[in-house]
N, C-alpha and C positions, 0 to 999 in steps of 0.2 A: 567248644566246651570241654569238660573234663575227659570225656571219652576220646575226643580227638587228640588232646594233649597226651593222654595215656598211651594211645597207639603210637604216636610219634616217638615218645620217650622209650617205649619198649623196643621198637625196631632200631632206634638209634643207639641204644646202650645194651642190647641183649638182656633186658629185664622182662619180667612177666607182668603184663597189664591184666588185671582182673576186675571186670565191671560186675558189680553185684547185680545191677539191672539185667545184664545178659544172663547171669546165673539163674535169676528168678524167672525171667521171661522164658528161659529154656526148659523150665520144669514141665514135665508132661502134665497136661491138665487132668489126666486120670489118676495120677499118683496122689497119695495123701498130702505131700508137701505142695504139689501143684494146685490141688483143689483149695487148700488153705490160702496160698498166695493169690490166686485169681479171685477168691472171695473178697480179700482186702483190696487188691489193686483195682478191681472194678468200681470200687467206691472212692478211689483216690487215697486210700489209707495204707499205712505201712504194717508189715507183719509185726507181731510181738518180738521184743528184743531177743529173748532167749532162743526163739525159733529161728530168727534171722541168722544169728551167729552159729547155731547148730547146723543149719543148711550150708552156710558159707564154709564152715570148717570141714564138713564132710566133702564138699566140692574140692577144697584145697588139698585134702588128703588124697583124693582121687587123681588130682594133677600130679602130685608127687609119685604116687604109685604107678602111674602110666608114663613116667619120665617126660612130662611136659613142663614141669617146673622144678628147678633145682635150688632149694633154699640156701644151700651153702655157697652157691655161685651167683645167684641172681637176686636182685631186689624184687620184692612183690609190690607192684604199684596198685594200690587199692583205689577203686573208683566207686564212690557211692556208699562206702562203709568206713567207719561207723557213722550212723545217722543220729544216734542219741548218746547221752553220757553213759547210760547203762551199757550200751553196746561197746563203747570205748573201754569201760571197766572190764567187761567179759573178754574182749580181744586181748587184753594184757596177758592172759593165760597162754596165748598162741604166738604173738608177734611182739617185736620191739619197734616202735615207731621211730624212724630216723628223721623224717621231715614231713610236714603237711604243706601241700601246695594249695593255696587258697586263690581261686579264680573269682575276682570280684567284678560284678556288674551291677550298676546302681539303678538302671531303668527297667522296671519289671515288664513294661509293655514290650520293650525290645526283646527281652528274654522270652516272653510268651510267643512272639512272632518267630523267633529262632526255633523254639521247640515245635511249633506247628509246622514249620518248613521241614524240620527233621522228620516229623511224623509222616509227611508225604513222601520224602525221599527214601526213608528207611522202612516204610510201611509199618510204623510203630503206632498201632491203634490206641495204645494207652496214652499217647501224647497228643492225640487229635482233638480232645475235648477241652476247651478253654476253661470250663468250670473245674475240671479235675486238675488242670495245670495250676490254676490259682489256689486251689485247696492244698496242693503239694507245696506251694511257696509259703503258705501260712504255716504248714507243718514244719517246713524248713526253719522258718524264723523262730517258731516256738520250741522245737525239739532239737534241731540239728545245729543251729548257730551257737547254742550254749556249749556244744562239744568243744569249740575252740577254747573256751575258758578252762576246760579240763586239762589242756596241754600247756606247757610253758611257752611263753611268747617266742623263745629262741627256736622252737620247733616249727613255727608258722612262717611260711614264705608267701607273701601276698603279691598277686599279679593282676594287672588291669586286663580284664577279659573283654573290654569294649573294643579292643584292637582286632585286627585280622589274626586268624589262627597262627600263621607263621611268625607274626610279631610277638605273640604271646609265647610261642615256643622259643624264640630267640631270647626273650627275657628270662625264661626258666633255665635254659641251658647256660646262660651267662652267670646267673645267680647260683645255680646248683651244680656247676660243672664238676667240682671236687667229689660230691656224693655220687653223681651219675656215671663218672668215668671209672 
């Protein structure tokens, strides 16, 4: 999936892969942001857009301040953000989108099985409940898929994610080699 490809691309091109899921799952459950995140995530819901971007931006500024991400030298590979049109609008204050990598998979049952397998391997309890996974897919179709219409078609690069991860990576590298090198 997108996390796997983001990790491959960051190591291959010295770019910074930032998974919003990792950012939010890494929040301390005792912190105000962590309590809010876990309240929503436990029900399979997403945080409000303005809170999501505020937490994300604070995290990115921390990466810059601690010399982990160099915005003048590296691409920031966003994984899992923006999830709504409103988030895309808010993000324009902070970033310029160069390309959107769209990994397409058409069989939801295969996707659910992959996510459940990932939950076991990575001990991601939020991905273990099939009901929550299907709820997230409904939210994706309703709120995230329209984000694609927000951006011009020329920014969207579509890839068949039904393939093996290395085959998907090959297709991305071939298609986006100019941008990534």
